[in-house]
N, C-alpha and C positions, 0 to 999 in steps of 0.2 A: 690540023691542030697547030697553033702558033709555035714557032721554034722555041720561044722563051719558056712556054709551059712545058715543052718536051725536056728542056735543059733542067728545069727545076725538078721535074719528076725523076729524071735520070740521077740527079744528085741524091735524092732521097732513096732511090733504089740502091745506089752504091753504098750509102750510109747504112742501110739495112744489112747489106752483105758484110760490111765492116763489123757491125755488132754481132752478127751470127758467128763470124770467125773468132771474134774476141771472146765470145761465150764459150766456144769449144777449146780454144788454144791460148787465150790471153792475148794481149796486144803484141807480144813478141812473135806470134804466129800470123800476124796480119801483114801480108805482102801485097803489093799492087797487082802482081800476077794472080794471086789467089782471090783477091777481091774481085778482079775482072771475071774470073771463072765462076765465082759464087753468084755474082750479079748477072751473069750471062751476057756480058758485054765485052768489047775488045779492050785491050790495054790502052789503045788510043782514045777510046771513049772516056776511060777513067782519067786520063791525063788532060783531056779537054775540059773536064769538069773541075779538076783540082790540079793546081800547078805543082803542089808538093804533097808528100804523104802526110806531113804535119797538118796541112790545110784540110785534107780529107778527114783526119782524125778529129780535128776541132769541130768540123761540121757534124760528124757522127755524134760527138758528145753533145752538141747543141740539140740534136734531134731527140736524144734521151731526155734532156731537160724540158723540151717542149711537151713531150708526151706526159711527163709527170705533172707539169703545169696545167695541161688540159684536164687531167683527171681531178686535180684540186679544184679547178674552176667548175667542173661538172658537179662535184659534190656540193659546192657552195650554192650553185644555181638551183640544185634539186631541193634545197631547203632555205629559201631566201629570208626566212624569219629567224634563222639560227643566231644564237648569241655569239659574241666574239670568242668566248671560251670554247664553244663547240667548233667554231671555224678553225681555231688554233689546233684543236685536237685532230680534226680531219686533215689539216695541212701537214702536221708533223707525221701522222700515221702514213700518209701517202709517200712522203719523202723517205721514210724508213724502209719502204719496199718490202713489207712483211708478208704480203699475200703470196700464195704459191704461184699464181699466174704471173707474178712480177719477179720470180726468182732469177730467171735468166737476165732480166734487166738489171737486177742487183749485182749479179756477177760481173756484168759488163761495166757498170758504173764503178765498182771497186777496182776493176782492172785499169780504168782510166785514171782513177785517183792515185793508184800506185805508180803509174807511168808519169803522172804529173810531178811526182817528187824528183824526177830526173829530167823533166822536159819543160822548159820555160814556155814553149808554145801551148802546152796544155794547162800549165799552172795558171797562166793569165786568165783564160776564160773560166776556169774553175773558181778562182778567187773572186772574179766578178759575179759568178752565179751565187756563191755563198754570201757575198755582201748583199746581194739583192734579197736573198732569203732572210738574212738577218734583219734587214730593214722591215720586211713584211712581218716577220715574227715580232719584232719590237713594237710595231703598231698594234698587232693583235693582243699581245700581252698587256700593253697599256690600256687598251679598250676593255679587255676582260677584267683587269684589276679594278677599273672604274666601275664596271657593272657589279662586281661583288661588293665593293665598298658601298655602293648605293643601296644594295639589298640589305647589307648589315645595318646601315644607318636607318633604314625604314622598317626593320624587324622589331616588333614590340618586345621589349625586355631583353634586347640583344646585349650580351655581356661583352664589354670591351676586350676581354681576354680572348674571346672567340673570333675576333676580327683579324684579318690577315695584316701582317706588317707591310709597310710600304715596299714596293718592289723596285729594283733596278732593272727596268724593262730590257735594256740592251744586254746586260749581263745574262738575264734569263733567256733571251733569244739565242745568245751564243751557246749557252748550256744545252738548250733544246736541239740545236743543230748538231752539236757533238754527241748528244745522246742518241739522236736518230741514226747517225752514221755508225755509232758503236753497236746499236741493236741490229742494224743491217748485217754487220760482220758476224755477230754472235749467232744470229739465226742461220747464216750461210754455212758456218762451220759446224753447226749442230749443237752448240753449247746451250742455246735456248730454243724452245719451240716458238712459233709465231704467237701463240696465245700467251706464253710467258712474257715475251717481249712487249706485247700490247699491255699486259698487266703492269709491267715496269713503267711504261710510258704513261699510262693513265693515272697510276699512283703518283708519279712525279707531278703531273699536271694538277691533280686534286690538291696536293700538298702546297702548291703555289698560293692557293687562295685561303689556306687554313693554317698558316704559320703564326706562332705567338708573336706579339709585339716585341720589337727589339732585335728580331732576326731579319736582316735585310740583305 
């Protein structure tokens, strides 16, 4: 097997060890020695893959983001005829990490977010990730709002008062990101059940398209 492929695989193996330790102990419990032991590689192997601990953490964070992105893409591909509103709902739900099988991933993600508050090395990639998500959400909110406006305009006897007010798509995208992160936290600490969190999220999305005129 080519050396480059081995190197890429080893980096992913180490990243999985980082996430496993972070899930158990938080990022403060992630040391190079423990990562090497969990990944079943030598300290030298870890150091050859990553020049610094910060580089290792940033890569592990990126791996979590990639997995979430893959799940979002898989849900969209599974239903290619979905509306923009449905796509938006799927994307926000995946990012909120509400399912039981994603609970460990949610714990690790929030551990990284907490560490990013005191680490510029992690804050930079996280900020870039949120910016990309906000751009994607802005696009979907804009498209979904247009779909709902089109339906309202072509509904026989539609009352103007029943039509949604114009949206500030970027503001709504920021709100959805904040809501998703908040729901992740509330489910993890047991304040909300996953079903309750989904209800909050879906109610918010439904209300986007059915607000009275003048509320923007």
